[in-house]
N, C-alpha and C positions, 0 to 999 in steps of 0.2 A: 707410362701408360700401361694399364693392365689389359691383357688379352682375355677375351671371353673363352671359357673352356668349351670343348666340343659338346659336353653334356648340356650346358646352358643354351647353346645354339639350337639344339634339337629338342629341348624340353619346353620351348616356348609354345604357347597355345597357337594352334592354327586357326585361321579365320574360317568361320563357317561358310561354305560355298553356296548355301541355299539363299535365294533371294526372298526376303520377307517384306511384307507391306510395312509402311511407316508405322512405328510403334510396336511392332511385333519382333520377337526373337525366338530362338530355339526353345527356351524355357517356357515361354507363353504357349507356343504351339504344342509342346509336349503335355502341358497341363490341360489343354483343350482335348487332346487325344485321350488322355487319362480319364477325363470327365465322361466322355462318351463311351469309352471302352468299359467303364464300370457302372454305367447307367442301367437301371432296371427297365424292363419293358413298360411298366406303369409310368415311370418317370419320363420316358421318351414320349409316350402317348400324351401325357399331361403337357409336356413342353410344346409338342406339335399343335395341340388344341389351343394353347395359350397364344401361339403365334397367329393362328387363324382368327382369333378373336381380337387381336391387337388393333388399336386405332392408328398406330404409328407406321405400320407396314401394310403392303398389299400383296397378296399372292395372285399371280396371273400366269397363264401359259404363255410361253415365248417360243416361237419356232427356233429350232436348233441353229439354223443358219444365222439368226440374229443375236444369239447369246453373246458372242464376242463383242459386238457393238454395244449391247446393253451393259456388259461388264465394264467397258471403257467409259461409258457415260456415268455409271455409278462411281467408278474410281475417280473420275475427273471432278465430280461433285463433292466427293469425300475429301478431296484435297490431296 
């Protein structure tokens, strides 16, 4: 039986401690961050305007005290 070398024990990838939503990982999060970090002001405005015009979502004010409950409902519905 072969012993693992000390180097191989410590060179193993560590598990990412960040909790990600289902279907997300560090690579996907970093790509979204990169997208928005490199987005021009005009692109950001166009994206916001498109969101307000979308028929698939609704923008509405939610009291801060209710935000956690609304987030739970959305997460529950998303599966």
